[in-house]
C-alpha positions in Angstrom: 184.9 24.9 145.3 188.7 25.7 145.5 191.4 27.8 145.7 193.1 30.0 143.1 196.0 31.9 142.9 196.7 34.9 140.8 200.2 35.9 140.0 200.0 39.5 138.1 204.2 40.6 137.4 202.9 44.2 137.4 201.4 47.4 139.3 198.4 47.6 141.0 196.5 49.8 140.7 197.6 50.9 137.1 196.1 52.9 134.6 196.3 50.5 131.9 193.2 47.9 131.1 195.4 44.4 132.0 195.1 45.7 135.4 191.0 45.9 135.3 191.2 42.2 133.9 193.4 41.0 136.7 190.7 42.5 139.1 187.8 41.7 138.1 188.7 37.8 137.1 189.9 37.7 140.7 186.5 39.1 141.6 184.6 36.7 139.3 186.4 33.6 141.2 185.3 35.1 144.1 181.5 35.9 143.4 181.5 31.8 142.5 182.6 31.1 145.6 186.2 30.5 145.1 189.2 31.5 147.9 190.9 34.1 145.8 194.9 35.0 146.4 195.9 38.1 144.1 200.1 38.5 144.6 200.7 41.8 142.8 203.2 44.8 142.7 202.1 47.9 144.9 202.2 50.7 142.2 204.1 53.9 143.5 201.9 56.1 141.3 198.5 55.5 142.5 198.0 55.1 146.4 194.3 54.6 146.6 193.1 51.0 147.6 192.5 48.9 145.1 189.3 47.6 145.6 188.0 51.1 145.9 189.7 52.4 142.6 187.8 49.4 141.1 185.0 49.7 142.1 184.8 45.5 143.2 182.3 45.0 145.0 183.5 40.8 146.5 186.3 40.7 148.5 190.1 38.6 147.6 192.7 38.2 149.8 195.5 40.9 148.3 199.3 39.9 148.8 201.9 42.3 147.6 205.0 41.0 145.9 208.7 42.3 146.5 210.2 44.6 143.8 213.4 43.4 143.4 215.9 40.7 143.5 219.1 42.3 142.1 219.0 45.9 142.1 218.2 45.7 138.7 214.9 46.5 136.4 213.4 43.5 136.0 212.3 43.2 131.6 210.3 40.4 130.6 211.0 40.5 127.0 214.1 40.2 125.3 213.6 43.3 122.3 217.2 44.2 122.1 220.4 41.9 122.7 223.1 43.9 125.3 224.5 43.1 128.4 222.0 45.2 129.8 219.8 43.2 128.0 221.0 40.4 129.3 221.3 41.7 132.8 217.7 42.7 133.1 216.4 39.0 131.3 218.3 37.3 134.4 217.0 39.3 137.1 213.3 38.4 135.7 214.2 35.4 135.7 215.4 35.2 139.2 212.6 37.3 140.4 210.6 34.6 138.9 211.3 31.7 140.5 211.7 34.0 143.5 207.8 34.9 143.2 207.2 31.0 142.2 208.6 29.7 145.2 206.8 31.7 147.4 203.4 31.8 145.8 203.5 27.7 145.9 203.5 27.3 149.4 199.6 28.1 149.0 198.8 24.9 148.0 195.9 26.3 145.5 193.7 24.1 143.2 195.4 26.0 140.6 197.4 28.9 140.2 196.8 31.6 137.1 199.5 34.3 135.2 199.7 36.1 132.3 204.0 35.8 132.3 205.4 32.8 130.5 208.3 33.5 132.5 206.4 32.8 135.8 204.7 29.5 134.3 207.9 27.8 133.5 208.8 28.3 137.0 205.1 27.2 138.4 205.2 24.2 136.3 209.0 23.2 136.9 207.7 23.4 140.6 205.0 21.1 139.3 201.8 23.0 140.5 198.7 22.5 138.5 199.1 25.7 136.2 197.4 28.4 133.8 198.7 30.8 131.5 196.8 33.6 129.8 198.0 34.9 126.9 197.7 38.3 125.3 200.1 38.7 122.7 202.8 36.9 120.4 206.7 37.4 121.6 208.9 39.1 119.0 212.1 37.5 120.3 212.8 34.1 119.1 214.1 33.7 123.4 210.7 34.8 124.1 209.1 32.2 121.4 211.3 29.6 123.1 210.3 30.1 126.7 206.8 30.4 126.2 206.4 27.3 124.0 208.8 25.3 126.9 206.8 26.7 129.4 203.0 25.2 127.5 204.8 21.9 127.1 205.3 21.4 130.6 202.7 18.6 132.2 202.1 21.1 135.0 200.9 24.0 132.8 197.5 22.3 132.4 196.1 24.8 129.6 196.7 28.1 127.8 193.8 30.6 127.1 194.4 32.9 123.9 192.5 36.0 123.9 191.6 35.6 120.2 191.1 33.0 117.9 194.1 34.3 116.0 196.0 34.3 118.5 195.2 31.0 119.2 196.5 30.2 115.7 199.9 31.8 115.7 200.7 30.4 119.3 200.4 26.8 117.6 201.9 28.0 114.4 205.5 28.7 116.7 204.6 25.3 118.2 202.4 25.1 121.0 200.0 22.1 121.3 196.9 23.0 119.1 195.3 20.8 122.2 196.4 23.1 125.1 195.3 26.1 124.1 192.2 27.2 124.4 190.0 30.7 122.9 188.6 33.1 125.7 188.3 37.0 124.9 188.2 39.3 127.8 184.6 40.3 129.6 182.5 43.2 131.4 180.6 43.4 134.6 177.5 42.9 134.0 175.8 44.2 137.0 177.4 47.8 135.9 176.2 48.0 132.6 174.0 50.7 132.9 173.6 52.6 136.3 171.7 55.8 135.1 170.2 57.0 132.4 172.1 59.5 129.3 170.4 62.3 130.9 171.3 62.0 134.5 174.9 60.7 133.4 175.5 64.2 130.7 174.1 66.4 133.9 176.7 64.8 136.2 179.8 65.1 133.8 177.9 68.7 132.7 177.9 67.1 129.2 175.0 69.2 127.0 171.7 67.7 126.4 171.0 69.1 122.6 174.1 67.7 121.4 175.3 64.5 119.9 177.8 62.7 121.4 180.5 60.1 120.2 182.9 59.0 123.3 186.0 57.4 123.5 187.8 55.3 126.7 190.7 53.8 126.6 194.5 54.0 125.8 195.2 56.7 123.5 198.6 54.2 122.1 199.1 54.6 118.2 197.4 51.2 117.9 194.5 52.1 119.7 193.8 54.5 115.8 192.6 57.4 117.9 194.5 59.5 115.9 192.3 58.2 113.3 189.6 59.2 115.5 190.5 62.7 116.1 191.1 63.2 112.3 187.9 62.0 111.8 186.0 64.6 114.2 186.9 66.9 112.0 184.6 65.9 109.3 182.0 65.7 112.0 182.1 69.1 113.3 178.5 69.6 114.8 179.3 66.2 116.9 180.9 66.4 120.1 183.8 63.9 120.6 185.1 63.0 124.2 188.6 61.0 125.1 188.6 59.7 128.3 192.2 58.4 129.2 195.6 58.2 128.3 198.7 59.4 129.4 199.5 63.1 129.3 202.4 62.9 126.8 199.9 61.1 124.2 196.8 63.5 125.1 199.4 66.5 124.1 200.3 64.5 120.7 196.9 64.3 120.2 195.5 67.6 121.2 198.1 69.3 119.1 196.9 67.0 116.3 193.1 68.7 116.8 194.8 71.7 116.6 196.5 70.7 113.3 193.3 68.9 111.4 190.9 71.7 112.5 189.1 69.3 115.1 187.9 72.3 117.6 185.3 69.7 119.0 187.1 66.9 120.8 187.6 67.1 124.3 190.3 65.4 126.3 189.2 64.1 129.6 192.0 62.2 130.6 192.4 59.6 133.2 189.5 58.6 135.3 188.5 55.6 137.4 187.0 52.9 136.0 183.8 53.9 137.7 184.2 57.5 136.1 184.7 56.2 132.7 181.4 54.4 132.2 179.7 57.4 133.1 180.9 59.0 130.1 180.0 55.5 127.7 176.4 56.2 129.4 176.0 59.7 128.6 177.1 58.9 124.7 174.9 58.6 121.7 177.7 56.5 119.7 180.7 54.6 121.3 183.9 54.1 119.0 186.3 51.8 118.6 189.0 53.4 116.2 191.4 50.0 116.6 194.2 50.5 114.2 195.1 47.7 111.3 198.3 48.5 111.3 200.0 46.0 113.3 199.4 41.9 114.6 199.3 43.5 118.1 196.1 45.6 117.4 194.0 44.4 114.9 194.9 40.0 115.7 195.7 39.9 119.3 193.7 42.5 121.1 190.5 41.9 122.9 189.7 45.6 124.0 187.4 45.7 127.2 186.1 48.9 125.7 184.2 46.8 123.1 182.6 44.6 125.6 181.8 47.9 128.2 180.7 49.5 124.8 178.2 46.6 124.7 177.2 46.5 128.4 176.1 49.9 128.1 173.1 49.8 125.5 174.7 52.4 122.9 175.4 51.6 119.3 179.3 51.0 118.5 180.7 52.3 115.5 184.3 50.1 115.4 186.7 49.1 112.6 187.1 46.1 110.5 189.9 44.2 112.6 190.0 40.8 113.0 189.5 40.4 116.2 186.7 42.9 116.8 185.2 40.8 113.8 185.4 37.6 115.9 183.1 39.2 118.7 180.5 41.7 117.1 179.0 41.4 113.7 178.5 44.4 111.0 174.8 45.9 111.0 174.1 44.2 114.2 176.0 44.1 117.5 177.8 46.8 115.6 179.3 49.0 112.3 181.7 48.1 111.1 184.2 50.9 109.1 187.5 50.5 107.4 190.6 50.7 109.9 192.9 53.5 109.7 190.4 55.9 107.4 189.1 58.6 109.1 186.5 59.4 106.2 185.6 56.0 106.2 185.3 56.9 110.2 182.9 59.6 110.3 180.9 58.3 107.6 180.1 55.7 109.5 179.6 57.6 112.3 177.1 60.5 111.0 175.4 57.4 109.4 174.6 55.4 112.3 173.7 59.1 114.1 171.6 59.8 111.5 169.5 56.4 111.3 167.7 56.4 114.9 166.1 52.5 114.0 169.5 51.5 112.9 171.0 53.2 116.4 168.4 50.8 118.2 168.6 47.5 116.5 172.6 48.0 117.2 172.6 48.6 121.0 169.9 46.2 121.6 171.8 43.3 119.8 175.1 44.2 120.9 173.0 44.3 124.8 172.0 40.6 124.1 174.7 39.8 122.9 177.3 40.6 125.7 176.1 38.2 128.7 178.4 35.4 127.4 181.5 37.6 127.6 180.7 37.7 131.6 183.8 38.3 134.2 181.8 35.3 135.8 181.1 32.9 132.9 184.9 33.2 131.7 185.5 32.3 135.3 182.8 29.2 134.9 184.9 28.5 132.0 188.3 28.0 133.3 187.3 26.4 136.0 185.8 24.1 134.0 188.6 23.5 131.8 190.6 23.2 135.1 188.7 20.2 136.3 188.5 18.5 132.7 191.8 18.4 132.9 192.7 17.5 136.1 190.2 14.9 137.2 189.3 16.7 140.5 190.7 19.1 142.6 192.9 19.2 145.3 
């Protein structure tokens, strides 16, 4: 066994799904017997203990990072020009240098980060680094930094979370030999904690109603507006939307009122373990991913999709490329046109009315999700590091 250092250039705990991915990967390495140190920025909004908040069963070392090097707001992307943006970008560059200097003292078998700027510094310090990429940068300077980081000898490989993202990374100059694809994953230990009936009783959800559930963020790329409009077309079904920030909820609540969707209930943000209760309480789980941008249609690997598959419930999802990399229409999910409320409503109604199809989809999704566990993902990373390095230090 060895030691892995995970560097997160963001807050923990966080309302974002990327926080779940971070801690679950650390936990997976720990489950495999590895020593794990997680560097992160303590959240100013969520004071709850990280292990309790995310319901983690295995411990690892938590190491808070300094918030700043200069009295500026660090920004890792170059969305716009201007003196302020240049100052923020330079601040992020210095902050990354400081972090890389701090963490390399650990003498780990390898270092893991999702931030190209941090990976660049680690690579310059010649420590073995794995860079995970979740999006294709828009700005030219960000793409140049990503490509140059990936070219460093010590950045041993790059993880893309979808095949489409991998192809686009190669197209901008990342070496084809350095990029592997690993979709996001799920904790199979938490697949179905309780029965549907028990979950509904604990959540106060009616036992004699058909229930559709969405869990996750409410940004426009998630397609939740399409789900709200679809709900108005299936008034006999209850729709629970779990997650999101208040400003997004207010907008979607107004949309529900204007579209006549009186059957939509906004739960707001809950801890991950409560979110899973809503999933188990459902008759159908929905992934209404929008197809309007490359980020949502080609590069996303929604955690909810894998959690849904592990819940034993049928899934209705939109037929966007990143979703179709994971599930198969008519076998592990029922796929419909993206950004089309009528198609989504029709798909939901069709699956609800066909009990055998529902059982078929849920069964095959549950059988298929085993290969997407966090532990298997961690095993793949460790195996690839070993192939690249020959042996661990």
